[in-house]
C-alpha positions in Angstrom: -13.1 -16.3 51.1 -10.4 -13.7 50.4 -9.7 -13.0 46.7 -6.1 -14.3 46.9 -7.6 -17.6 48.4 -10.2 -17.7 45.8 -7.7 -17.1 42.9 -5.5 -19.9 43.9 -8.7 -22.2 44.2 -9.7 -21.3 40.8 -6.0 -21.5 39.4 -6.1 -25.3 40.7 -9.2 -26.3 39.5 -8.3 -25.1 36.1 -5.1 -27.1 36.3 -6.8 -30.3 37.2 -9.4 -29.7 34.2 -6.7 -29.3 31.8 -5.2 -32.7 32.7 -8.8 -34.5 32.7 -9.7 -33.1 29.1 -7.4 -35.2 27.1 -8.3 -38.1 28.5 -12.1 -37.3 27.4 -11.3 -36.8 23.9 -10.7 -40.2 23.2 -13.8 -41.7 24.7 -16.2 -42.9 22.0 -19.5 -43.2 23.9 -19.7 -39.7 25.5 -23.1 -39.0 27.1 -23.3 -35.3 27.2 -24.7 -34.0 30.7 -28.0 -32.1 30.7 -28.3 -28.8 32.5 -30.0 -30.9 35.6 -27.9 -34.1 36.2 -29.8 -37.1 37.2 -27.2 -39.8 36.9 -23.4 -40.5 36.9 -21.6 -41.3 33.4 -21.9 -37.6 31.7 -19.7 -35.4 30.3 -20.0 -31.4 30.7 -18.9 -30.6 27.1 -20.5 -27.0 26.9 -20.0 -23.8 28.9 -22.8 -23.1 31.3 -24.8 -23.9 34.8 -25.4 -27.5 35.7 -27.1 -28.7 38.9 -27.3 -32.2 40.4 -30.9 -33.1 40.5 -30.8 -36.8 42.3 -28.4 -38.5 44.3 -25.3 -39.7 42.2 -24.0 -43.3 42.6 -21.2 -45.2 40.9 -23.6 -48.1 40.2 -25.5 -45.6 37.6 -22.2 -45.9 35.8 -18.9 -44.1 35.5 -17.0 -42.2 32.6 -14.1 -43.6 30.9 -11.5 -41.8 33.3 -13.7 -43.3 36.3 -15.2 -40.2 37.2 -19.1 -39.7 37.7 -19.3 -36.3 36.2 -16.4 -35.2 33.8 -15.8 -31.6 32.7 -14.2 -31.1 29.6 -15.3 -27.3 28.9 -14.5 -23.8 30.5 -16.9 -21.6 32.4 -18.7 -24.1 34.1 -20.6 -23.9 37.1 -22.2 -27.0 38.9 -24.3 -26.5 41.9 -24.7 -29.6 44.2 
């Protein structure tokens, strides 16, 4: 992937996260993700590296913004 294409991708991802973050701040029952994510319905609220450890399905529960995993922090890496 070229540096220019990567830069555009990172910029677009940051824009999506900026719009997702305000919706998360009003949620009362946030379940913070652990470094190994085993089910839907959690929020990544701290910088770091996370990995998906099991198959995730909507039946496990979704977040208030109808997502499986919400990211409300900067400097996050998620390995699928």
